[in-house]
C-alpha positions in Angstrom: 0.0 0.1 0.1 1.2 3.5 -0.9 1.4 6.0 1.9 2.0 9.6 2.2 5.4 10.7 2.6 6.5 11.6 6.0 7.5 15.1 6.7 8.1 17.4 9.7 5.3 19.4 11.4 6.7 22.5 9.6 6.8 21.3 6.1 3.4 19.8 6.4 2.1 23.0 7.3 3.6 24.7 4.2 2.3 22.1 2.2 -1.2 22.2 3.7 -1.0 26.2 3.2 -0.4 25.6 -0.4 -3.3 23.2 -0.8 -5.6 25.5 1.3 -5.0 28.2 -1.7 -6.3 25.6 -4.1 -9.2 24.6 -1.6 -10.4 28.2 -1.3 -10.2 28.8 -5.1 -12.2 25.5 -5.6 -15.1 26.9 -3.1 -15.2 30.0 -5.1 -15.5 28.2 -8.4 -18.2 25.9 -6.6 -20.5 29.1 -5.5 -20.0 30.5 -9.1 -21.2 27.1 -10.4 -24.2 27.0 -8.0 -25.2 30.4 -9.1 -25.1 29.5 -12.8 -27.2 26.5 -11.8 -29.9 28.7 -10.3 -30.1 30.8 -13.3 -31.0 27.8 -15.2 -34.6 28.4 -16.7 -37.3 26.1 -15.6 -39.9 23.9 -17.4 -43.5 23.5 -16.4 -44.4 19.9 -15.7 -47.8 19.4 -17.2 -48.1 15.6 -17.2 -50.2 14.1 -14.4 -48.3 11.6 -12.6 -49.6 9.5 -9.8 -47.6 8.0 -7.1 -48.4 5.6 -4.3 -47.0 6.3 -0.7 -47.9 5.7 2.9 -51.1 7.6 2.7 -52.1 6.3 -0.5 -52.2 7.8 -4.0 -50.9 11.4 -4.5 -50.0 13.7 -7.4 -46.4 15.2 -7.9 -47.7 18.4 -6.2 -48.6 16.4 -3.2 -45.0 15.3 -3.0 -43.9 18.8 -2.0 -46.1 18.1 1.4 -46.9 22.0 1.2 -43.6 23.3 1.0 -42.0 25.3 -1.8 -39.4 23.1 -3.0 -38.8 19.3 -3.8 -35.8 17.1 -4.1 -36.5 13.8 -5.5 -33.9 11.2 -5.3 -34.4 8.4 -8.2 -33.9 5.4 -6.2 -33.0 2.3 -8.3 -35.5 -0.4 -7.5 -37.2 -2.2 -10.6 -40.5 -3.9 -10.3 -38.8 -7.2 -10.7 -36.3 -6.8 -8.1 -36.8 -8.2 -4.7 -34.6 -5.4 -3.1 -33.4 -2.0 -3.7 -29.9 -1.1 -5.1 -27.2 -1.2 -2.8 -25.4 1.9 -3.9 -28.8 3.7 -3.8 -29.3 2.3 -0.2 -25.7 3.6 0.8 -26.7 7.0 -0.6 -29.9 7.2 1.5 -28.1 6.3 4.6 -26.3 9.5 4.7 -29.0 11.7 4.3 -29.3 13.8 7.5 -32.3 14.9 9.7 -34.9 16.1 7.0 -36.2 19.0 9.7 -33.3 21.2 8.4 -34.2 20.9 4.8 -38.1 21.1 5.5 -37.4 24.3 7.8 -35.9 25.9 4.7 -39.1 25.2 2.6 -37.7 22.0 1.0 -39.2 18.4 0.8 -36.7 15.5 0.2 -38.6 12.2 -1.0 -37.2 9.1 -2.9 -39.2 7.6 -5.9 -38.7 4.3 -7.5 -40.5 2.1 -10.0 -41.2 -0.8 -7.6 -44.8 -1.2 -6.4 -45.2 0.0 -3.0 -45.9 -3.3 -1.7 -42.2 -4.0 -2.3 -40.9 -0.8 -1.3 -42.7 -0.9 2.2 -41.0 -4.0 3.7 -37.5 -3.1 2.3 -37.8 0.5 3.8 -38.8 -1.2 7.1 -35.6 -3.2 6.6 -33.2 -0.4 6.2 -35.1 1.6 9.1 -35.7 4.8 7.1 -38.5 7.2 7.8 -38.2 9.4 5.1 -40.9 9.7 2.2 -40.7 7.1 -0.1 -42.9 6.7 -3.1 -43.8 4.1 -6.0 -44.0 5.6 -9.5 -45.2 2.3 -10.6 -47.1 2.1 -13.9 -46.2 5.8 -14.3 -44.1 7.6 -16.8 -42.2 9.5 -14.3 -38.9 7.6 -14.3 -38.7 7.7 -18.2 -39.7 11.3 -18.5 -36.8 12.2 -16.1 -34.4 10.0 -17.8 -33.5 7.1 -14.7 -35.3 4.4 -16.5 -33.9 4.2 -20.0 -34.1 1.7 -23.0 -31.0 0.0 -23.6 -31.1 -2.6 -26.7 -34.8 -3.3 -26.0 -34.4 -3.6 -22.2 -35.3 -1.1 -19.5 -32.2 0.1 -17.4 -32.2 1.5 -14.1 -29.8 4.6 -13.3 -29.5 6.9 -10.2 -30.3 10.5 -10.1 -31.8 13.3 -8.5 -34.2 15.9 -9.7 -35.3 19.2 -8.1 -38.7 20.9 -8.6 -40.4 24.2 -7.4 -43.9 24.8 -6.8 -45.3 28.3 -8.0 -49.0 28.5 -7.0 -50.6 25.3 -8.3 -47.9 24.6 -11.1 -45.0 22.7 -10.7 -41.7 23.1 -12.5 -38.7 21.1 -12.9 -35.4 22.9 -12.5 -32.7 20.6 -12.1 -31.6 16.9 -12.6 -28.2 14.9 -12.1 -27.3 11.6 -12.5 -24.8 9.0 -11.6 -21.3 10.7 -10.8 -23.1 14.1 -10.2 -24.5 12.6 -7.1 -21.0 12.3 -5.6 -20.6 14.6 -2.7 -24.4 15.1 -2.2 -26.5 14.0 1.2 -26.0 17.1 3.5 -28.7 19.8 3.9 -26.4 22.5 1.9 -25.3 20.3 -0.8 -28.9 19.2 -1.5 -30.2 23.0 -1.2 -27.4 24.1 -3.7 -29.2 22.2 -6.3 -32.3 24.0 -6.0 -33.6 27.1 -7.6 -33.7 29.1 -4.5 -30.5 27.6 -3.2 -29.8 28.3 0.8 -31.9 31.5 0.5 -29.0 33.3 2.0 -28.1 37.2 1.2 -24.7 36.4 -0.3 -25.9 34.1 -2.9 -26.3 34.9 -6.5 -28.4 35.8 -8.3 -29.8 38.2 -5.6 -33.5 38.4 -4.9 -34.0 34.7 -3.7 -33.0 35.3 -0.1 -35.7 34.7 2.4 -36.4 34.4 6.2 -35.8 30.6 5.7 -32.2 31.0 5.0 -29.9 30.0 7.8 -26.4 30.9 7.5 -23.7 28.9 9.5 -23.4 30.1 12.8 -26.5 32.4 12.8 -29.4 32.3 15.3 -31.6 31.0 12.6 -29.8 27.3 12.6 -31.6 25.3 15.3 -31.7 21.7 16.8 -33.7 19.8 14.6 -36.6 19.6 17.3 -36.6 23.3 17.6 -37.9 24.2 13.8 -41.4 25.4 13.6 -42.1 23.8 10.4 
């Protein structure tokens, strides 16, 4: 196994300082990329999708649970499978407490093609409490390019899509797939994919900050059981 070189503390500190310059540049570049993402146009979702969850049938607008934004994780679980994808399961394992997203007007939910009767026992086995819906017999997965035809066979791929609710209209604002999911899972990383972002004053484009923004270290950041959702 190849290991890092051994150095003195002074040598390590000098090398670390050089790397820090590059890390700060990467942070600024990421901020600029996030701003460019928020400037993307959005597309009206006019097709009526029907999902099944713990409370029965629901539309795409119903998945928002009364909030302004929705982040959907496209969990690979085909109707003929007996269990969900292992890699997708690892992704859901790292999702933090949803109260922090919900307090910022954003709902997180998983959606799979498997019937809900298959999703429910697997969800219980994994010990998850997050919302998870079945899009069985719906065109949702195909329309958002996570179930694709490959040489006549349907193939699943992981992805994540963001939606915005304006009045009673749903808009699709962003999607990413496969390696685009790397590094996601935290509250801020998921908010950075949405049209409204973290809703903080420093973000571009201007005009999307709100009282839901909670900069790190501010008194708006609460324990997850203290938010008034």
